[in-house]
N, C-alpha and C positions, 0 to 999 in steps of 0.2 A: 580460683577463689569464688568467682561468680557462679560457677556451676554447683559448687558445694553449698553455697547459700541457697540457691534455687531448689536443690534437691532436699535440703533440710526443711525449707518452708513447705515444699510439696508433701513431704513425709508427715510433717506436723498437721497439715490440713487433712490428709487422708486418715490419720489416726483419730483426730478429733471428730471427723465426719462419721466414722464407724462407731465411735463411742456414743455419739448423739443419737444414732438410730439403732442401738443395740437391742432395744425393747421391741422393735418392729412397729408397724402401723396399726396393729389390731387394737380393739378396744380393751380396756382393762376388765378383767374378770373379777367380779366381787363375789366372794364366797358368802353363802347364807350364814347368818349368825347361829351359833349352837344354842338350842333351846332345850333345857332340861325339863322333861315331863314329870310331873308329880305322879307317884303311883296312886292308882285308884284305891279308895278306902275299902277295907274288907267288908263284905256284907254282914249285916247284923245276924248273929246266931239266933236260931229259932229257940223259943223257950220250951217247945215240945219236942221230944226225941222222935225221930222217924220210926223207931221201933213201936212206939205207942200208936202212931197213926196206922201202921200196918196191922197191928193187933185189933185196933178199933174197927177197921174196915172188915177184917176177917170175922170178928164177932157180929157185926151188922149183917154180913152175908149168912152166917149160921142162924141167926135169929130169924132172918127173912125166909130161909129155907125151912126152918122148923114151923113157922107160922103158916106156910102153905099146905102143910100136911094135915 
């Protein structure tokens, strides 16, 4: 009876010791909080179509070429 009690007490201490150090001795790792980034606003649309800009530059080049002659 004395050996059974001693073995039971030793087993209880061994199990409780393992459970107490189950996490290890390393520092806790804290994950960074999740940050939801707001999407950038769309750039404002130009009031002038790019086609008109190209036509204007072409017209200016033609006028400059005609003026040189």
